[in-house]
N, CA, C and O atoms as CSV, one atom per row, in Angstrom:
chain,resi,resn,atom,element,x,y,z
A,1,UNK,N,N,91.892,105.920,82.223
A,1,UNK,CA,C,90.855,106.934,82.119
A,1,UNK,C,C,91.417,108.341,82.251
A,1,UNK,O,O,90.663,109.311,82.177
A,2,UNK,N,N,92.717,108.472,82.445
A,2,UNK,CA,C,93.339,109.781,82.522
A,2,UNK,C,C,93.294,110.442,83.882
A,2,UNK,O,O,93.843,111.531,84.052
A,3,UNK,N,N,92.657,109.816,84.852
A,3,UNK,CA,C,92.581,110.389,86.198
A,3,UNK,C,C,93.852,110.067,86.981
A,3,UNK,O,O,94.495,109.047,86.733
A,4,UNK,N,N,94.214,110.943,87.931
A,4,UNK,CA,C,95.338,110.611,88.811
A,4,UNK,C,C,94.999,109.353,89.612
A,4,UNK,O,O,93.836,109.101,89.928
A,5,UNK,N,N,96.014,108.580,89.931
A,5,UNK,CA,C,95.754,107.376,90.696
A,5,UNK,C,C,97.015,106.769,91.265
A,5,UNK,O,O,98.101,107.341,91.172
A,6,UNK,N,N,96.851,105.600,91.854
A,6,UNK,CA,C,98.003,104.887,92.398
A,6,UNK,C,C,97.741,103.395,92.348
A,6,UNK,O,O,96.599,102.936,92.306
A,7,UNK,N,N,98.848,102.650,92.355
A,7,UNK,CA,C,98.797,101.198,92.402
A,7,UNK,C,C,99.507,100.771,93.671
A,7,UNK,O,O,100.652,101.162,93.902
A,8,UNK,N,N,98.845,99.973,94.496
A,8,UNK,CA,C,99.453,99.464,95.731
A,8,UNK,C,C,99.823,98.007,95.515
A,8,UNK,O,O,98.999,97.199,95.086
A,9,UNK,N,N,101.083,97.680,95.821
A,9,UNK,CA,C,101.550,96.302,95.666
A,9,UNK,C,C,102.041,95.769,96.994
A,9,UNK,O,O,102.584,96.508,97.816
A,10,UNK,N,N,101.842,94.469,97.195
A,10,UNK,CA,C,102.354,93.783,98.387
A,10,UNK,C,C,103.095,92.547,97.898
A,10,UNK,O,O,102.529,91.702,97.204
A,11,UNK,N,N,104.351,92.456,98.263
A,11,UNK,CA,C,105.194,91.332,97.842
A,11,UNK,C,C,105.187,91.158,96.329
A,11,UNK,O,O,105.178,90.033,95.829
A,12,UNK,N,N,105.191,92.285,95.593
A,12,UNK,CA,C,105.244,92.252,94.139
A,12,UNK,C,C,103.932,91.947,93.446
A,12,UNK,O,O,103.898,91.836,92.220
A,13,UNK,N,N,102.854,91.808,94.196
A,13,UNK,CA,C,101.536,91.514,93.626
A,13,UNK,C,C,100.639,92.726,93.830
A,13,UNK,O,O,100.585,93.290,94.923
A,14,UNK,N,N,99.932,93.128,92.768
A,14,UNK,CA,C,99.026,94.268,92.878
A,14,UNK,C,C,97.901,93.936,93.850
A,14,UNK,O,O,97.161,92.972,93.652
A,15,UNK,N,N,97.776,94.745,94.906
A,15,UNK,CA,C,96.765,94.527,95.945
A,15,UNK,C,C,95.564,95.450,95.781
A,15,UNK,O,O,94.454,95.093,96.174
A,16,UNK,N,N,95.775,96.641,95.200
A,16,UNK,CA,C,94.684,97.603,95.023
A,16,UNK,C,C,95.089,98.645,93.993
A,16,UNK,O,O,96.271,98.940,93.816
A,17,UNK,N,N,94.095,99.193,93.320
A,17,UNK,CA,C,94.285,100.306,92.394
A,17,UNK,C,C,93.281,101.378,92.792
A,17,UNK,O,O,92.104,101.083,92.998
A,18,UNK,N,N,93.741,102.622,92.900
A,18,UNK,CA,C,92.854,103.721,93.278
A,18,UNK,C,C,92.920,104.826,92.226
A,18,UNK,O,O,93.987,105.109,91.683
A,19,UNK,N,N,91.786,105.441,91.944
A,19,UNK,CA,C,91.707,106.585,91.040
A,19,UNK,C,C,91.040,107.731,91.788
A,19,UNK,O,O,90.173,107.517,92.635
A,20,UNK,N,N,91.455,108.940,91.463
A,20,UNK,CA,C,90.964,110.126,92.152
A,20,UNK,C,C,90.311,111.071,91.160
A,20,UNK,O,O,90.862,111.335,90.091
A,21,UNK,N,N,89.145,111.577,91.508
A,21,UNK,CA,C,88.441,112.579,90.715
A,21,UNK,C,C,88.558,113.897,91.463
A,21,UNK,O,O,88.272,113.963,92.659
A,22,UNK,N,N,88.976,114.947,90.766
A,22,UNK,CA,C,89.144,116.243,91.418
A,22,UNK,C,C,88.107,117.244,90.906
A,22,UNK,O,O,87.576,117.108,89.803
A,23,UNK,N,N,87.836,118.246,91.732
A,23,UNK,CA,C,86.890,119.298,91.373
A,23,UNK,C,C,87.269,120.568,92.122
A,23,UNK,O,O,87.854,120.514,93.204
A,24,UNK,N,N,86.928,121.715,91.529
A,24,UNK,CA,C,87.168,122.997,92.188
A,24,UNK,C,C,86.083,123.221,93.240
A,24,UNK,O,O,84.904,122.973,92.989
A,25,UNK,N,N,86.486,123.686,94.406
A,25,UNK,CA,C,85.539,123.909,95.501
A,25,UNK,C,C,85.510,125.370,95.933
A,25,UNK,O,O,85.452,125.666,97.126
A,26,UNK,N,N,85.551,126.276,94.973
A,26,UNK,CA,C,85.412,127.688,95.286
A,26,UNK,C,C,86.662,128.343,95.848
A,26,UNK,O,O,86.668,129.550,96.091
A,27,UNK,N,N,87.707,127.582,96.054
A,27,UNK,CA,C,88.942,128.154,96.596
A,27,UNK,C,C,89.950,128.435,95.500
A,27,UNK,O,O,91.029,128.969,95.759
A,28,UNK,N,N,89.596,128.073,94.263
A,28,UNK,CA,C,90.522,128.259,93.159
A,28,UNK,C,C,91.469,127.085,92.980
A,28,UNK,O,O,92.233,127.045,92.015
A,29,UNK,N,N,91.427,126.140,93.891
A,29,UNK,CA,C,92.282,124.958,93.803
A,29,UNK,C,C,91.416,123.709,93.733
A,29,UNK,O,O,90.368,123.626,94.374
A,30,UNK,N,N,91.869,122.742,92.948
A,30,UNK,CA,C,91.149,121.473,92.885
A,30,UNK,C,C,91.393,120.668,94.149
A,30,UNK,O,O,92.474,120.706,94.737
A,31,UNK,N,N,90.375,119.950,94.545
A,31,UNK,CA,C,90.471,119.041,95.691
A,31,UNK,C,C,89.910,117.692,95.277
A,31,UNK,O,O,89.162,117.591,94.304
A,32,UNK,N,N,90.267,116.679,96.005
A,32,UNK,CA,C,89.741,115.352,95.705
A,32,UNK,C,C,88.249,115.331,96.026
A,32,UNK,O,O,87.839,115.643,97.144
A,33,UNK,N,N,87.442,114.958,95.030
A,33,UNK,CA,C,85.993,114.899,95.206
A,33,UNK,C,C,85.504,113.460,95.380
A,33,UNK,O,O,84.546,113.207,96.110
A,34,UNK,N,N,86.175,112.513,94.698
A,34,UNK,CA,C,85.794,111.098,94.775
A,34,UNK,C,C,87.045,110.243,94.709
A,34,UNK,O,O,88.043,110.611,94.089
A,35,UNK,N,N,86.967,109.097,95.359
A,35,UNK,CA,C,88.045,108.110,95.297
A,35,UNK,C,C,87.412,106.774,94.931
A,35,UNK,O,O,86.456,106.334,95.570
A,36,UNK,N,N,87.948,106.138,93.904
A,36,UNK,CA,C,87.506,104.803,93.517
A,36,UNK,C,C,88.643,103.839,93.805
A,36,UNK,O,O,89.785,104.083,93.415
A,37,UNK,N,N,88.334,102.747,94.483
A,37,UNK,CA,C,89.346,101.741,94.813
A,37,UNK,C,C,88.867,100.386,94.317
A,37,UNK,O,O,87.721,99.994,94.540
A,38,UNK,N,N,89.766,99.676,93.638
A,38,UNK,CA,C,89.488,98.316,93.188
A,38,UNK,C,C,90.407,97.381,93.950
A,38,UNK,O,O,91.627,97.544,93.925
A,39,UNK,N,N,89.822,96.393,94.633
A,39,UNK,CA,C,90.603,95.392,95.363
A,39,UNK,C,C,90.231,93.977,94.941
A,39,UNK,O,O,90.818,93.014,95.435
A,40,UNK,N,N,89.282,93.837,94.050
A,40,UNK,CA,C,88.838,92.534,93.571
A,40,UNK,C,C,89.969,91.865,92.786
A,40,UNK,O,O,90.366,92.380,91.741
A,41,UNK,N,N,90.502,90.728,93.261
A,41,UNK,CA,C,91.619,90.071,92.568
A,41,UNK,C,C,91.314,89.721,91.114
A,41,UNK,O,O,92.217,89.743,90.277
A,42,UNK,N,N,90.064,89.401,90.800
A,42,UNK,CA,C,89.694,89.091,89.417
A,42,UNK,C,C,89.909,90.298,88.502
A,42,UNK,O,O,90.347,90.143,87.362
A,43,UNK,N,N,89.605,91.482,88.994
A,43,UNK,CA,C,89.756,92.693,88.195
A,43,UNK,C,C,91.194,93.201,88.171
A,43,UNK,O,O,91.556,93.991,87.298
A,44,UNK,N,N,92.015,92.758,89.117
A,44,UNK,CA,C,93.397,93.222,89.188
A,44,UNK,C,C,94.365,92.321,88.429
A,44,UNK,O,O,95.552,92.638,88.357
A,45,UNK,N,N,93.909,91.231,87.869
A,45,UNK,CA,C,94.794,90.296,87.165
A,45,UNK,C,C,95.563,90.942,86.028
A,45,UNK,O,O,96.707,90.568,85.773
A,46,UNK,N,N,94.965,91.899,85.342
A,46,UNK,CA,C,95.627,92.526,84.187
A,46,UNK,C,C,96.737,93.492,84.599
A,46,UNK,O,O,97.533,93.908,83.756
A,47,UNK,N,N,96.803,93.856,85.885
A,47,UNK,CA,C,97.849,94.760,86.357
A,47,UNK,C,C,99.118,93.965,86.631
A,47,UNK,O,O,99.104,93.011,87.410
A,48,UNK,N,N,100.217,94.360,85.988
A,48,UNK,CA,C,101.461,93.608,86.224
A,48,UNK,C,C,101.935,93.778,87.659
A,48,UNK,O,O,101.779,94.848,88.247
A,49,UNK,N,N,102.502,92.746,88.210
A,49,UNK,CA,C,102.995,92.794,89.583
A,49,UNK,C,C,104.433,92.926,89.591
A,49,UNK,O,O,105.042,92.983,90.660
């Protein structure tokens, strides 16, 4: 989806995927506004370990 994110692996197996949505908060700098985390093993099967 083009958002910044990370993949967390444990023992070579994908354990979680997180995506971050950023927004400007009046300071001129973007900050993290939302975090989405997927830990459902069924949804993580397509991620290579």
